[in-house]
C-alpha positions as CSV (number, residue, x, y, z in Angstrom):
1,M,31.9,-43.2,45.5
2,K,34.1,-41.2,43.2
3,T,34.2,-41.3,39.4
4,F,37.5,-40.9,37.6
5,L,36.9,-39.6,34.1
6,F,39.7,-40.0,31.6
7,C,39.2,-37.8,28.5
8,I,41.6,-38.7,25.8
9,G,42.5,-36.3,22.9
10,G,40.6,-33.5,21.3
11,S,37.2,-35.3,21.2
12,G,37.6,-36.3,24.9
13,A,38.3,-32.6,25.8
14,R,35.2,-31.5,23.9
15,A,33.0,-34.1,25.6
16,L,34.3,-32.8,28.9
17,K,33.2,-29.3,27.9
18,S,29.7,-30.5,27.2
19,L,29.7,-32.5,30.4
20,S,30.5,-29.3,32.3
21,M,27.5,-27.6,30.7
22,L,25.2,-30.4,31.6
23,L,26.4,-30.5,35.2
24,A,25.8,-26.8,35.5
25,T,22.1,-27.4,34.8
26,G,21.9,-29.5,38.1
27,I,21.3,-32.8,36.3
28,E,21.3,-35.7,38.7
29,V,24.6,-37.6,38.9
30,K,24.9,-40.4,41.5
31,T,28.5,-39.9,42.6
32,D,30.2,-38.0,45.4
33,E,32.5,-36.3,42.9
34,I,33.9,-36.5,39.4
35,I,37.6,-36.3,38.9
36,P,38.4,-35.5,35.2
37,I,41.8,-36.4,33.8
38,L,42.8,-35.1,30.3
39,I,45.3,-37.0,28.3
40,D,46.9,-35.4,25.3
41,L,50.5,-34.7,24.4
42,D,49.4,-31.6,22.5
43,E,49.6,-29.3,25.5
44,Q,48.7,-26.2,23.4
45,N,45.6,-27.8,22.0
46,G,42.8,-25.2,21.8
47,D,40.1,-27.8,22.7
48,F,42.1,-28.7,25.8
49,R,42.6,-25.1,26.9
50,R,38.9,-24.2,26.3
51,A,37.7,-27.3,28.3
52,S,40.2,-26.5,31.0
53,R,39.0,-22.9,31.2
54,I,35.3,-23.9,31.4
55,L,35.9,-26.6,34.0
56,T,37.9,-24.3,36.2
57,S,35.1,-21.7,36.0
58,Y,32.6,-24.5,37.0
59,K,34.7,-25.4,40.0
60,N,35.0,-21.9,41.2
61,I,31.3,-21.3,41.0
62,S,30.3,-24.6,42.6
63,N,32.7,-24.2,45.4
64,I,31.2,-20.8,46.3
65,L,27.7,-22.2,46.0
66,D,28.8,-25.1,48.2
67,F,26.4,-27.4,46.4
68,K,23.4,-25.7,48.2
69,S,21.7,-24.6,45.0
70,G,20.0,-26.4,42.1
71,Y,22.7,-25.5,39.6
72,F,26.3,-26.5,39.7
73,S,25.5,-29.2,42.3
74,T,27.9,-31.9,41.3
75,K,31.4,-31.7,42.9
76,I,34.4,-31.7,40.5
77,N,38.0,-32.2,41.7
78,T,41.3,-32.7,39.9
79,L,44.4,-34.8,40.6
80,E,46.8,-32.7,42.6
81,D,45.3,-29.5,41.2
82,D,46.2,-30.6,37.7
83,L,43.7,-31.5,35.0
84,E,46.2,-33.0,32.6
85,L,48.0,-36.3,32.9
86,Q,51.5,-35.8,31.5
87,F,53.3,-39.0,30.7
88,A,55.9,-38.3,28.0
89,D,58.2,-35.5,26.7
90,S,56.2,-34.0,23.9
91,N,59.2,-31.9,22.7
92,K,60.9,-35.1,21.5
93,T,60.4,-36.7,18.1
94,F,59.2,-40.3,18.1
95,G,62.7,-41.4,17.1
96,D,64.2,-39.6,20.1
97,Y,61.6,-41.2,22.3
98,L,62.8,-44.7,21.0
99,S,66.5,-43.6,21.4
100,V,67.1,-44.6,17.9
101,Q,70.6,-43.2,17.8
102,R,71.7,-45.5,20.7
103,L,70.5,-48.6,18.9
104,S,72.7,-50.9,16.9
105,Q,72.6,-50.6,13.1
106,L,70.6,-53.8,12.9
107,N,67.9,-52.5,15.2
108,R,67.8,-49.1,13.5
109,D,67.3,-50.9,10.2
110,F,64.5,-52.9,11.8
111,L,62.7,-49.8,13.0
112,T,63.0,-48.0,9.6
113,S,61.3,-51.1,8.1
114,L,58.3,-50.5,10.5
115,F,58.2,-46.7,10.7
116,D,58.7,-44.1,8.0
117,A,61.9,-42.1,8.5
118,S,60.9,-39.2,6.2
119,E,62.0,-35.7,7.2
120,T,59.9,-33.8,9.8
121,S,58.2,-31.7,7.1
122,S,56.8,-34.7,5.4
123,P,53.2,-35.8,6.3
124,K,54.5,-39.4,6.2
125,A,57.1,-38.7,8.9
126,E,56.9,-41.2,11.8
127,L,60.3,-41.5,13.4
128,N,60.9,-37.8,12.9
129,L,57.4,-36.8,14.0
130,K,57.6,-34.2,16.7
131,M,55.0,-35.2,19.3
132,D,54.2,-31.7,20.6
133,L,51.0,-31.7,18.4
134,G,50.0,-35.2,19.5
135,F,50.2,-38.3,17.3
136,Q,48.5,-36.6,14.3
137,G,46.4,-39.5,13.3
138,N,49.1,-42.2,13.9
139,P,47.8,-44.7,16.4
140,N,50.7,-47.0,15.7
141,I,52.9,-44.4,17.3
142,G,50.6,-43.6,20.2
143,S,50.2,-47.2,21.2
144,I,53.9,-47.4,21.9
145,V,54.3,-44.0,23.7
146,F,51.3,-44.8,25.9
147,H,53.3,-47.6,27.5
148,D,54.9,-44.9,29.6
149,L,51.6,-43.8,31.1
150,K,51.8,-46.1,34.1
151,N,55.2,-44.7,35.1
152,S,54.1,-41.1,35.2
153,E,53.7,-39.3,38.6
154,A,50.1,-38.2,37.6
155,Y,49.0,-41.8,37.0
156,K,50.5,-42.9,40.3
157,A,48.6,-40.1,41.9
158,F,45.4,-41.5,40.3
159,E,46.1,-45.0,41.7
160,G,46.7,-43.5,45.1
161,Q,43.2,-41.9,45.2
162,V,41.1,-44.8,44.0
163,T,39.2,-46.6,46.7
164,Q,37.0,-49.7,46.6
165,G,33.7,-49.0,44.7
166,D,35.0,-46.1,42.6
167,K,34.1,-46.0,38.9
168,I,36.3,-45.3,35.9
169,V,34.9,-43.7,32.7
170,I,37.0,-43.3,29.5
171,V,36.1,-41.0,26.7
172,S,37.9,-41.1,23.4
173,S,37.5,-41.1,19.6
174,I,38.8,-44.1,17.7
175,F,39.4,-42.6,14.2
176,G,42.5,-40.5,15.0
177,G,45.8,-41.2,16.8
178,T,45.6,-40.3,20.5
179,G,42.2,-41.7,21.4
180,S,42.4,-44.9,19.4
181,S,45.8,-45.8,20.8
182,G,45.3,-44.4,24.3
183,F,42.0,-46.1,25.2
184,P,43.2,-49.8,24.9
185,Q,46.5,-49.0,26.6
186,L,44.8,-47.3,29.5
187,V,42.4,-50.2,30.0
188,R,45.4,-52.7,30.0
189,I,47.3,-50.6,32.5
190,I,44.3,-50.4,34.8
191,K,43.6,-54.1,34.7
192,E,47.3,-55.0,35.3
193,S,47.6,-52.7,38.3
194,N,48.6,-54.3,41.6
195,N,46.2,-52.0,43.4
196,I,43.0,-54.0,43.9
197,P,40.6,-51.0,44.0
198,V,42.0,-50.0,40.7
199,N,42.0,-53.3,38.8
200,S,38.6,-54.2,40.2
201,A,37.0,-50.8,39.3
202,E,34.0,-50.8,37.0
203,I,35.1,-49.4,33.6
204,S,32.8,-47.7,31.1
205,A,34.0,-46.5,27.7
206,I,32.4,-43.7,25.6
207,I,33.6,-44.6,22.1
208,I,33.3,-41.8,19.5
209,Q,33.4,-43.0,15.9
210,P,33.7,-40.6,12.9
211,Y,31.3,-37.6,13.1
212,F,33.3,-35.0,11.1
213,Q,35.7,-35.0,8.3
214,V,38.6,-32.6,7.5
215,K,39.7,-30.9,4.3
216,E,42.3,-32.6,2.2
217,D,45.8,-31.3,2.9
218,K,48.8,-32.9,1.2
219,N,51.0,-31.5,4.0
220,S,49.0,-33.2,6.8
221,S,49.0,-36.8,7.9
222,I,45.4,-36.5,9.0
223,N,43.2,-38.0,6.2
224,S,39.4,-38.4,6.5
225,D,39.4,-41.1,3.9
226,L,41.1,-43.4,6.5
227,F,38.7,-42.6,9.4
228,N,36.4,-45.5,8.6
229,S,39.1,-48.1,8.1
230,K,40.8,-47.0,11.3
231,T,37.5,-47.2,13.2
232,K,36.8,-50.7,11.8
233,A,40.2,-51.9,12.8
234,A,39.9,-50.4,16.3
235,L,36.5,-51.9,17.0
236,G,37.7,-55.3,15.9
237,Y,40.6,-55.1,18.3
238,Y,38.4,-53.9,21.1
239,I,35.9,-56.7,20.7
240,Q,38.6,-59.4,20.7
241,N,40.8,-57.9,23.5
242,L,38.9,-55.5,25.7
243,Q,35.3,-56.9,25.9
244,A,36.0,-58.9,29.1
245,D,37.6,-55.8,30.8
246,V,35.1,-53.1,30.0
247,N,31.7,-53.2,31.7
248,R,29.9,-50.8,29.3
249,F,30.6,-49.6,25.8
250,Y,28.8,-46.5,24.5
251,L,29.0,-46.2,20.7
252,L,28.4,-42.8,19.1
253,A,28.7,-41.7,15.5
254,D,27.2,-39.5,12.9
255,R,27.3,-39.0,9.1
256,P,30.0,-36.3,8.6
257,G,28.9,-33.0,6.9
258,N,31.1,-30.5,5.1
259,P,34.8,-30.9,5.8
260,I,36.3,-28.7,8.5
261,D,39.8,-27.2,8.4
262,N,42.6,-29.7,8.6
263,I,44.5,-28.6,11.6
264,K,47.1,-30.9,13.1
265,G,46.8,-29.5,16.6
266,G,48.0,-26.6,18.7
267,N,46.1,-23.5,19.8
268,R,44.3,-23.3,16.4
269,Q,42.6,-26.6,17.0
270,E,39.4,-25.4,18.7
271,N,36.5,-27.1,17.0
272,K,33.0,-25.8,17.4
273,A,30.7,-27.7,19.7
274,H,28.9,-30.6,18.1
275,F,25.7,-32.6,19.0
276,I,27.7,-35.9,19.3
277,E,29.9,-34.4,22.1
278,L,26.7,-33.5,24.0
279,L,25.5,-37.1,23.6
280,A,28.9,-38.3,24.8
281,A,28.3,-36.3,27.9
282,T,24.9,-37.9,28.4
283,G,26.7,-41.3,28.1
284,I,29.1,-40.3,30.9
285,I,26.2,-39.5,33.1
286,H,24.3,-42.7,32.2
287,A,27.5,-44.7,33.0
288,V,27.9,-43.0,36.4
289,N,24.2,-43.5,37.4
290,K,24.0,-47.2,36.4
291,G,24.3,-49.9,39.0
292,K,26.5,-52.9,38.6
293,E,25.8,-55.2,35.7
294,G,27.1,-58.6,34.6
295,N,28.9,-59.1,31.3
296,S,29.8,-56.3,29.0
297,K,26.9,-54.2,27.8
298,F,26.7,-52.2,24.6
299,Y,24.7,-49.0,24.3
300,E,24.0,-46.9,21.2
301,F,22.2,-43.6,21.3
302,G,19.2,-43.5,19.0
303,I,16.9,-40.7,18.0
304,K,13.6,-40.9,16.2
305,D,13.4,-41.7,12.5
306,L,14.6,-38.6,10.7
307,R,13.7,-39.9,7.2
308,D,10.4,-38.2,7.3
309,P,10.4,-36.0,4.2
310,E,8.7,-33.2,6.1
311,R,11.6,-33.1,8.6
312,N,14.9,-31.3,8.2
313,L,17.4,-34.1,8.5
314,Q,20.1,-31.8,9.7
315,A,18.2,-30.2,12.6
316,V,17.5,-32.1,15.8
317,D,15.3,-30.7,18.6
318,F,13.5,-32.1,21.6
319,K,10.8,-33.8,19.5
320,D,13.4,-36.2,18.0
321,F,14.2,-38.1,21.2
322,H,12.5,-41.2,22.5
323,D,12.8,-39.8,26.0
324,N,13.1,-36.0,26.0
325,S,12.6,-35.7,29.8
326,R,16.4,-35.8,30.1
327,W,16.5,-32.3,28.7
328,E,14.3,-30.6,31.2
329,R,17.2,-29.3,33.3
330,L,18.9,-28.0,30.1
331,L,15.8,-26.0,29.2
332,K,15.4,-24.5,32.6
333,F,19.1,-23.6,32.8
334,S,19.0,-22.1,29.3
335,Y,16.2,-19.7,30.5
336,F,18.3,-18.8,33.5
337,A,21.4,-18.1,31.2
338,K,19.3,-15.8,29.0
339,F,17.9,-14.0,32.0
340,Y,21.3,-13.5,33.6
341,L,23.1,-12.4,30.4
342,H,20.4,-10.2,28.9
343,G,17.7,-9.5,31.5
344,L,19.1,-9.1,34.9
345,A,20.7,-5.7,34.3
346,E,17.2,-4.4,33.4
347,R,15.8,-5.3,36.8
348,T,17.6,-2.7,39.0
349,K,14.3,-1.4,40.4
350,E,12.9,-4.8,41.4
351,T,12.6,-5.6,45.1
352,F,14.7,-8.8,44.8
353,F,17.5,-6.8,43.0
354,I,17.5,-4.3,45.9
355,Q,17.2,-6.8,48.6
356,L,20.2,-8.7,47.4
357,N,22.2,-5.5,46.8
358,L,22.9,-6.7,43.3
359,K,23.9,-3.3,42.1
360,K,27.0,-3.6,44.2
361,Q,27.4,-7.4,44.1
362,L,27.4,-7.5,40.3
363,I,30.4,-5.2,40.2
364,E,32.4,-6.1,43.3
365,N,31.7,-9.8,44.0
366,P,34.0,-12.0,41.8
367,F,31.4,-14.8,41.9
368,F,29.0,-12.9,39.6
369,T,31.8,-12.1,37.1
370,E,32.7,-15.8,37.1
371,L,29.1,-16.8,36.6
372,F,28.7,-14.3,33.8
373,N,31.8,-15.7,32.0
374,F,30.6,-19.3,32.4
375,L,27.1,-18.5,31.1
376,K,28.6,-16.6,28.2
377,E,30.5,-19.8,27.3
378,Y,27.3,-21.8,27.8
379,W,25.5,-19.6,25.3
380,I,28.3,-19.9,22.8
381,W,28.1,-23.7,23.2
382,L,24.3,-23.6,22.4
383,E,24.9,-21.4,19.4
384,E,27.7,-23.6,18.0
385,M,25.6,-26.8,18.3
386,S,22.7,-25.0,16.6
387,Q,25.0,-24.1,13.7
388,S,26.7,-27.5,13.0
389,Q,25.5,-29.5,10.1
390,R,23.7,-32.0,12.4
391,S,22.5,-29.3,14.6
392,F,21.0,-29.5,18.0
393,D,18.6,-26.6,17.7
394,P,15.7,-26.7,20.2
395,F,15.6,-23.0,20.8
396,N,15.4,-19.9,18.6
397,L,18.5,-18.2,20.0
398,N,18.4,-15.3,17.6
399,I,15.6,-13.4,19.4
400,D,16.6,-9.7,19.9
401,A,14.2,-9.2,22.8
402,P,16.3,-9.4,26.0
403,F,13.8,-11.6,27.8
404,S,13.0,-14.1,25.1
405,L,14.1,-17.6,24.5
406,Y,11.6,-19.3,22.2
407,L,11.1,-23.1,22.5
408,K,10.7,-24.7,19.1
409,G,7.8,-27.0,18.5
410,S,5.7,-25.8,21.5
411,E,2.7,-23.6,21.9
412,Y,4.7,-21.9,24.7
413,K,6.5,-19.0,22.9
414,G,8.9,-17.6,25.4
415,L,9.6,-15.4,28.3
416,D,8.6,-12.0,27.0
417,K,5.7,-9.6,27.5
418,K,4.6,-10.0,23.9
419,S,4.2,-13.7,24.1
420,G,0.8,-13.3,25.9
421,V,1.7,-16.0,28.4
422,M,4.0,-14.5,31.0
423,G,7.3,-12.9,31.1
424,F,10.3,-11.7,33.0
425,G,8.5,-8.4,33.3
426,A,5.2,-9.9,34.7
427,K,4.7,-8.7,38.2
428,D,2.3,-11.6,38.9
429,F,5.0,-14.3,38.3
430,F,8.7,-13.7,37.8
431,S,9.4,-10.8,40.2
432,G,6.9,-11.9,42.7
433,E,8.1,-15.5,42.7
434,F,11.7,-14.5,42.9
435,L,10.9,-12.4,46.0
436,N,8.9,-15.3,47.5
437,Q,11.9,-17.6,47.3
438,L,14.2,-15.0,48.9
439,N,11.7,-14.4,51.7
440,E,11.7,-18.2,52.4
441,M,15.5,-18.0,52.9
442,E,15.5,-14.7,54.9
443,N,16.2,-16.4,58.2
444,D,18.8,-18.9,56.9
445,G,22.0,-17.3,58.0
446,S,24.1,-20.2,56.5
447,L,23.5,-18.9,52.9
448,N,25.6,-16.2,51.3
449,I,24.3,-13.8,48.6
450,P,25.4,-16.0,45.6
451,Q,23.7,-19.0,47.2
452,K,20.5,-17.1,47.8
453,F,20.5,-15.7,44.3
454,V,21.2,-19.0,42.4
455,R,18.9,-21.1,44.6
456,A,16.0,-18.6,44.1
457,A,16.6,-18.5,40.4
458,S,16.7,-22.3,40.2
459,R,13.4,-22.6,42.0
460,V,11.8,-19.8,40.0
461,F,12.6,-21.6,36.7
462,D,11.5,-24.9,38.1
463,K,8.1,-23.4,38.9
464,M,8.0,-21.6,35.5
465,Y,8.4,-25.0,33.8
466,S,5.8,-26.8,35.9
467,D,3.2,-24.0,35.6
468,Y,3.6,-22.9,31.9
469,I,5.5,-25.6,30.0
470,V,4.6,-28.8,31.8
471,S,6.4,-31.1,29.3
472,L,8.8,-30.7,26.4
473,P,7.4,-30.9,22.9
474,H,7.1,-34.3,21.4
475,R,5.7,-36.0,18.3
């Protein structure tokens, strides 16, 4: 069974980035492979390029590991080696797309009564809006352009790959232009398909409602004051017209904090990671892992009551979840990332380091460079979420000691010699356990050095968790 994951607009791309991070941890996903498909006319969008870079790195790592290790164990593929589904010429204006100049005067007058014909420089421009930066908060434009989606070669390639029993998951925001218009059109196209495996596929929708606001800019058509009204209109339409076609709706939202820069799109639109995008990724995994259900189901992600005056309303950690066991893989992988980025280079005299010839491998084997780059992005992702106004901040990431990653709200203080518990430097645990795992694989000729290294590391941090942490902090 395959899962086709449509990620629409900037929020969809950022959710895909968070999903890549969760999949790297080895979290269980009950599908043979995930095929992500990004939809956004803004080809230079910074969020798209960042998600694409991270996903490509994930694929390179997991292909070398061949899914024989605890981390990077979910297979990811793309449609015809392309992550993006292109369906319209983004270099055109909306008016060019409608071929306004070829229409009769009566039809041109009719269009100008529906759409603003202001000059391109005006934030009110609709007919003269150049679509290379997406729909810029105009779902009325996007809903028309998305009609062409079914005629694109990439969409036809998608239909050609779907087999009976495959799942479809769609991720989009509904308070902008691209997501709110693209989601309903995509559902309609899928359900009207003549391909039975396509039109009968189970559809889950991750619906992202407002979770940030942008600064006021008179030269921009993106206006935070309209986010809520757009969301209300979109939800009303979905309930009336899509409920029968979508098996699961996942609704996510947060109270926006301080406004971020008002950027229409392009390479400057690279928003910092946010907690809501991580929750969207968990919704994707939940949708993939669920069995068949009857009528449409609605899910909301809830955390424990944060109105406690002794709690910091803006900081969320493991204690705030009703079920925090879902984060065990994240914790273990975070320790692995800290070890690889800041501790491995200090282990040159360790037996496991010598046995794997890591001195040479770290320099010459491109796998280890790729792994370093991915883990660096992973660490930035953790840091960005810890700095957002509704922060996800379970770790103290600002520890200078190279072997430390302190878990907040727990008696367990970290992986350093000073913690008094155990550490990367402890001969009686880390080094010895790593060597034990390698010795168990010594006679397995099917494993290459990257596979041995990552598998051993995964098992070591599993054992560290079971021996020293046991369970995540709760309240």
